[in-house]
C-alpha positions in Angstrom: 7.0 13.6 -2.8 5.9 11.3 0.1 8.9 8.9 0.0 11.4 11.8 0.2 9.5 13.4 3.1 9.2 10.2 5.2 12.9 9.4 4.8 14.2 12.9 5.1 14.9 13.0 8.8 16.7 9.7 8.8 18.7 10.7 5.7 19.8 13.9 7.3 20.6 12.2 10.6 22.7 9.4 9.1 24.2 11.0 6.0 22.2 9.4 3.2 21.7 10.8 -0.3 18.0 10.5 -1.3 17.2 10.1 -5.0 13.6 9.5 -6.2 11.8 9.3 -9.5 8.8 11.5 -10.2 7.1 9.3 -12.8 7.6 5.6 -12.0 4.4 3.5 -11.8 3.8 -0.1 -11.2 0.6 -0.6 -13.1 2.1 -0.6 -16.5 5.1 -2.3 -18.1 8.1 -2.6 -15.8 10.6 -1.4 -18.4 10.1 2.3 -17.8 10.6 1.8 -14.0 13.9 -0.1 -14.6 15.1 2.6 -17.0 14.3 5.2 -14.3 16.3 3.3 -11.8 19.2 3.1 -14.2 19.0 6.8 -14.8 19.0 7.5 -11.1 22.0 5.2 -10.6 24.0 6.9 -13.3 23.1 10.3 -12.2 24.0 9.8 -8.5 27.2 7.8 -9.2 28.4 10.5 -11.6 27.7 13.4 -9.3 28.6 12.0 -5.8 31.2 9.9 -4.1 29.1 7.0 -3.0 30.2 4.2 -0.7 29.5 1.1 -2.8 28.9 -0.9 0.4 26.0 1.4 1.4 23.6 1.5 -1.5 19.9 0.8 -0.7 16.7 0.8 -2.6 13.2 1.6 -1.3 9.8 1.2 -2.9 6.1 1.2 -2.2 3.8 -1.6 -3.5 4.6 -2.5 -7.1 7.8 -0.4 -6.8 8.8 -2.5 -3.8 8.6 -5.5 -6.1 10.7 -3.7 -8.7 13.3 -2.9 -6.0 13.5 -6.5 -5.0 13.8 -7.6 -8.6 16.6 -5.1 -9.3 18.5 -5.9 -6.1 18.5 -9.6 -7.0 19.4 -8.9 -10.6 22.5 -6.8 -9.9 23.9 -9.1 -7.3 26.2 -7.4 -4.8 25.4 -3.8 -6.0 22.5 -3.2 -3.7 23.1 -3.8 0.0 19.5 -3.7 1.2 15.9 -3.1 0.2 13.1 -1.3 2.2 10.0 -2.9 0.8 6.8 -1.0 1.8 3.3 -2.4 1.1 4.5 -5.4 -0.9 7.4 -7.8 -1.2 8.8 -9.9 -4.0 7.1 -10.5 -7.4 5.5 -13.9 -7.7 7.7 -14.4 -10.8 10.9 -13.8 -8.8 10.4 -15.1 -5.3 13.1 -14.9 -2.6 15.8 -17.5 -2.7 18.4 -18.8 -0.3 21.7 -16.9 -0.4 20.3 -13.6 -1.5 22.9 -10.8 -1.7 20.8 -8.1 0.0 19.0 -7.7 3.3 15.3 -6.7 3.5 13.3 -4.5 5.8 9.6 -4.7 5.1 6.8 -2.5 6.3 3.0 -2.9 5.8 -0.1 -1.4 7.3 -2.4 -3.5 9.5 -5.3 -2.8 7.2 -3.3 -3.1 4.0 -4.7 -5.7 1.5 -1.1 -6.9 1.1 -0.7 -7.4 4.9 -1.1 -11.2 4.7 1.4 -11.4 1.9 4.0 -9.7 4.0 3.3 -12.0 6.9 3.8 -15.0 4.6 7.0 -13.4 3.3 8.3 -13.1 6.9 7.9 -16.8 7.4 9.4 -17.6 4.0 12.5 -15.5 4.7 12.8 -17.2 8.1 12.9 -20.5 6.4 15.6 -19.3 4.0 17.7 -17.9 6.8 17.6 -14.5 5.1 18.5 -11.4 7.0 15.2 -9.5 7.2 12.7 -7.7 9.4 9.0 -7.1 8.8 7.2 -4.4 10.7 3.5 -3.6 10.8 2.1 0.0 11.4 -1.4 1.3 11.9 -2.8 2.2 8.5 -3.7 1.0 5.0 -2.0 0.6 1.7 0.5 3.5 1.8 4.0 4.6 2.6 4.8 4.0 6.3 5.1 6.9 8.7 8.4 8.6 9.1 9.2 6.8 12.4 9.1 3.4 10.6 11.2 4.7 7.8 13.7 5.9 10.3 13.7 2.5 12.0 14.4 0.9 8.6 17.4 3.2 8.0 18.7 2.5 11.6 18.3 -1.2 10.9 20.5 -0.9 7.8 23.0 1.1 9.9 23.2 -1.7 12.5 23.8 -4.3 9.8 26.4 -2.1 8.2 28.3 -2.1 11.5 28.0 -5.8 11.7 29.4 -6.3 8.2 32.1 -3.7 8.4 30.3 -1.2 6.2 30.8 1.5 8.8 32.6 1.9 12.0 30.8 0.7 15.1 29.2 3.5 17.0 28.9 2.3 20.6 26.8 5.2 21.7 24.3 4.7 18.8 24.2 1.0 19.4 23.4 1.4 23.1 20.8 4.1 22.5 18.9 2.1 19.9 19.1 -1.0 21.9 17.8 0.7 25.1 14.9 2.3 23.2 13.8 -0.9 21.6 14.2 -2.9 24.8 11.9 -0.5 26.6 9.3 -0.8 23.8 9.5 -4.6 24.2 9.1 -4.4 28.0 6.0 -2.1 27.6 4.4 -4.5 25.1 5.0 -7.4 27.6 3.5 -5.3 30.4 0.4 -4.6 28.4 -0.1 -8.3 27.7 0.4 -7.9 24.0 1.9 -11.4 23.7 2.8 -11.5 20.0 3.9 -7.9 19.8 6.2 -8.4 22.9 7.6 -11.7 21.5 8.2 -10.1 18.1 10.0 -7.1 19.6 12.3 -9.3 21.8 13.0 -11.6 18.9 13.9 -9.0 16.4 15.9 -7.2 19.1 18.1 -10.3 19.8 18.5 -10.8 16.0 19.4 -7.2 15.2 21.9 -6.6 18.0 23.6 -10.0 18.1 27.3 -9.4 18.0 26.9 -5.7 18.7 26.0 -5.6 22.5 24.8 -7.8 25.3 21.4 -9.3 24.3 21.0 -11.6 27.3 17.7 -10.1 28.5 16.1 -10.2 25.0 17.3 -13.8 24.4 16.0 -14.9 27.7 12.6 -13.4 27.0 12.4 -15.1 23.6 13.2 -18.4 25.1 10.5 -17.9 27.8 7.9 -16.9 25.3 8.7 -19.8 22.9 8.1 -22.2 25.8 4.8 -20.7 26.8 1.4 -22.1 26.0 0.2 -18.5 25.6 2.4 -17.7 22.6 1.6 -21.2 21.2 -2.1 -20.4 21.2 -1.5 -16.9 19.7 0.6 -18.2 16.9 -2.0 -20.9 16.1 -4.7 -18.3 15.9 -2.7 -16.1 13.7 -2.0 -18.9 11.3 -5.6 -20.0 11.3 -6.7 -16.5 10.5 -4.2 -16.2 7.7 -5.4 -19.4 6.1 -9.0 -18.5 6.5 -8.6 -15.0 4.9 -6.6 -16.5 2.0 -9.4 -19.0 1.4 -11.9 -16.1 1.4 -10.0 -14.2 -1.3 -9.9 -17.3 -3.5 -13.6 -17.7 -3.0 -14.2 -14.0 -3.8 -12.4 -14.3 -7.1 -14.4 -17.4 -8.2 -17.7 -16.0 -7.0 -17.3 -12.8 -9.1 -16.3 -14.9 -12.1 -19.5 -16.9 -12.0 -21.8 -13.8 -11.8 -23.7 -12.7 -14.9 -24.5 -9.0 -15.3 -27.7 -10.0 -17.1 -29.0 -11.4 -13.8 -31.1 -8.6 -12.2 -30.1 -10.1 -8.8 -26.4 -10.2 -9.6 -25.4 -7.3 -7.3 -27.3 -8.7 -4.4 -25.9 -12.2 -5.0 -22.4 -10.8 -5.2 -22.7 -8.8 -1.9 -24.1 -11.9 -0.2 -21.4 -14.3 -1.5 -18.7 -11.9 -0.7 -20.3 -11.3 2.8 -19.8 -7.6 2.4 -22.4 -6.6 5.0 -21.0 -9.1 7.6 -17.5 -7.9 7.0 -18.4 -4.2 7.4 -20.0 -5.0 10.7 -17.0 -6.9 11.9 -14.7 -4.1 10.7 -16.6 -1.6 12.9 -16.7 -3.9 15.9 -14.0 -2.9 18.4 -14.6 -5.8 20.8 -12.2 -8.0 18.8 -9.3 -5.9 17.4 -7.7 -8.7 15.4 -10.9 -9.9 13.8 -11.8 -6.3 13.0 -8.5 -5.7 11.3 -8.9 -8.9 9.4 -12.3 -7.9 8.1 -11.0 -4.5 7.0 -8.2 -6.2 5.1 -10.6 -8.5 3.3 -12.8 -5.5 2.4 -9.8 -3.6 1.1 -8.8 -6.6 -1.0 -12.2 -6.8 -2.6 -12.4 -3.1 -3.0 -9.1 -2.6 -4.8 -10.1 -5.4 -7.2 -13.7 -4.2 -7.9 -12.8 -0.5 -8.0 -9.8 -0.6 -10.2 -8.1 -3.8 -11.4 -11.2 -5.7 -12.6 -12.9 -2.6 -14.2 -9.7 -1.6 -15.9 -9.5 -4.9 -17.7 -13.3 -4.9 -18.4 -13.1 -1.4 -19.9 -10.3 -2.5 -22.2 -12.5 -5.4 -23.3 -15.5 -3.0 -23.7 -17.4 -5.2 -21.3 -19.1 -2.3 -19.6 -22.0 -4.3 -18.1 -19.6 -6.3 -16.0 -17.6 -3.2 -15.2 -20.8 -1.6 -13.8 -21.4 -4.7 -11.7 -17.8 -4.6 -10.4 -17.9 -0.9 -9.6 -21.4 -1.3 -7.9 -19.8 -3.8 -5.5 -17.0 -1.3 -4.8 -19.6 1.5 -4.2 -21.3 -0.7 -1.6 -18.0 -1.2 0.2 -16.9 2.5 0.1 -19.8 4.8 -0.9 -17.5 7.7 0.1 -15.1 7.1 -2.8 -15.6 9.7 -5.6 -13.2 7.7 -7.8 -15.7 4.8 -7.8 -18.7 6.9 -8.6 -16.8 8.7 -11.4 -15.7 5.4 -12.9 -19.3 4.0 -12.6 -20.6 7.1 -14.5 -18.1 6.5 -17.3 -19.3 2.9 -17.8 -22.9 3.8 -17.6 -22.5 6.6 -20.1 -20.7 4.3 -22.6 -23.7 2.0 -22.8 -26.2 4.9 -23.0 -27.5 4.9 -19.4 -27.4 8.7 -19.3 -29.7 9.2 -16.4 -27.8 6.7 -14.2 -24.5 8.2 -15.3 -25.5 11.7 -14.3 -26.7 10.4 -10.9 -23.3 8.7 -10.4 -21.5 12.0 -11.3 -23.8 13.8 -8.8 -22.8 11.2 -6.2 -19.1 11.7 -7.0 -19.5 15.4 -6.4 -21.3 14.9 -3.2 -18.4 12.9 -1.8 -15.6 15.1 -3.0 -15.1 15.5 -6.8 -14.5 19.2 -7.5 -12.8 19.3 -10.9 -15.2 20.3 -13.7 -12.5 19.9 -16.3 -12.0 16.3 -15.4 -15.6 15.6 -16.2 -15.8 17.8 -19.3 -12.7 16.4 -20.9 -13.3 12.7 -20.3 -14.2 11.1 -23.7 -16.2 8.3 -22.0 -18.8 11.0 -20.9 -19.3 12.4 -24.4 -22.9 11.1 -24.6 -23.8 13.2 -21.7 -22.9 16.6 -23.1 -26.4 17.6 -24.0 -28.1 16.1 -20.9 -29.7 18.9 -18.8 -28.5 17.3 -15.5 -25.0 17.1 -16.8 -24.9 20.7 -17.9 -26.3 21.8 -14.5 -23.7 19.8 -12.7 -20.8 21.3 -14.7 -22.2 24.8 -14.1 -22.4 24.3 -10.4 -18.8 22.9 -10.2 -17.5 25.8 -12.3 -19.2 28.3 -10.0 -17.8 26.7 -6.9 -14.3 26.7 -8.6 -14.6 30.5 -9.2 -15.6 31.0 -5.6 -12.6 29.0 -4.4 -10.2 30.9 -6.7 -11.4 34.2 -5.4 -10.9 33.0 -1.8 -7.4 31.8 -2.6 -6.5 35.1 -4.1 -7.3 36.7 -0.8 -4.9 34.4 1.0 -1.4 35.9 1.9 0.7 32.7 1.4 -0.2 31.3 -2.0 2.1 28.7 -3.6 4.4 29.9 -6.5 2.3 31.2 -9.4 -0.6 32.3 -7.2 -2.7 29.2 -7.6 -4.1 26.9 -5.0 -2.4 23.5 -4.5 -4.1 20.6 -6.2 -5.6 18.0 -3.9 -6.4 14.4 -4.6 -10.1 15.1 -4.6 -9.6 17.5 -7.6 -8.8 14.4 -9.6 -11.9 12.5 -8.5 -10.0 10.7 -5.8 -11.3 10.6 -2.2 -8.8 7.9 -0.9 -5.3 8.3 -2.3 -3.9 5.3 -0.6 -5.5 2.9 -3.1 -5.7 5.1 -6.2 -3.0 6.2 -8.7 -1.3 9.4 -7.7 1.9 8.8 -9.5 4.0 11.2 -7.5 3.0 9.1 -4.4 3.5 5.6 -5.7 1.0 3.2 -7.0 -0.7 -0.1 -6.4 1.2 -3.4 -7.0 0.7 -5.5 -10.1 0.3 -9.1 -9.3 -2.0 -11.3 -11.4 -3.5 -14.5 -10.1 -4.5 -16.7 -12.9 -8.2 -17.5 -12.3 -11.4 -17.1 -14.1 -11.0 -13.3 -13.4 -7.6 -11.6 -13.0 -7.2 -10.2 -9.5 -4.5 -8.1 -8.2 -3.3 -7.8 -4.6 
């Protein structure tokens, strides 16, 4: 399990007990997740002697929202939350006087990046103890080094609040390492990064060690025109990108699948071509990251959330339009092509459906059973192209199985390990792989329900 792996080193180093559910998911009703947390709580508290002052929760995306919800509901029982890829539920926003501290982490191309930046400002305004860090990557669990930082941050605050004895050696080691990182950021002229590092350094170590240098740097940065300009530009970009997403939702809602030009109009109104060019342009890093985030936001909507609702409503024409937009954004996604084939098959477009399945196979789909057993593809069973596709996949599977049998270090049972692509998934960071976490659930009430 990814969360166990990324927290393992920190847990072993600082004496934490890790407990994780195998089947929580944030795209359905929240009750099963809450029950899973209760079960974990009972099990761990019955089996181990746990310091009630040192209980923390961590979650990714929708499960981060659940962690915040639970920590706020059982006031005083949870000391801190490590929220990855998302923050609070819109229905339960942060409030002044929260009983838990929060460490947030989000990727710089995550579609929830801007939400976490707004959360940072909100928590500042509430005088809430928190820290938000950004790592290189998309919508996924942060790397192990960020998870270790999160645990170390919790350790520092435990020392401040008397939850554990002060470890002078650890304090000085952590302070020195982070001070050096701040100095390096300043030397490289990364204005905001350097300011952020000095600022969080002075906040985190206040009362634990001498923070004179960090405080001095914060004061100097806050008096500089350079930082003022950078902060204005960040805010301007945040507002512009927020306006874009509102426009994207409204634009899609107005499109009619009966219009033969609907796909072209959608791509134009959403500026997909322009955003893809900006995302690939390395001359302006921040604008490139912004373009990637907007593309990811539109992609996760058009590839999953909007089609899911349209499938439920049996509005397959609009589902095809939505998925066609997603395919233009990420033609390498087998998940999108497989979903598109399902919608096309359900309205009798057999030839198009087979072509979409062929495209899915070209970009990574390998599981013949996934195709054969999907009820939405029933109308394709007698199609010559469909049978040929299944036969080719089964032949390839036999070849892989034979190759695996020749390998000396097979997993238990003698079978190869399943990969995301076996499930029609080419990009697990945005698709349900329940053992890894799942996308957040967050409905904006507009003409079309969007999730981010």
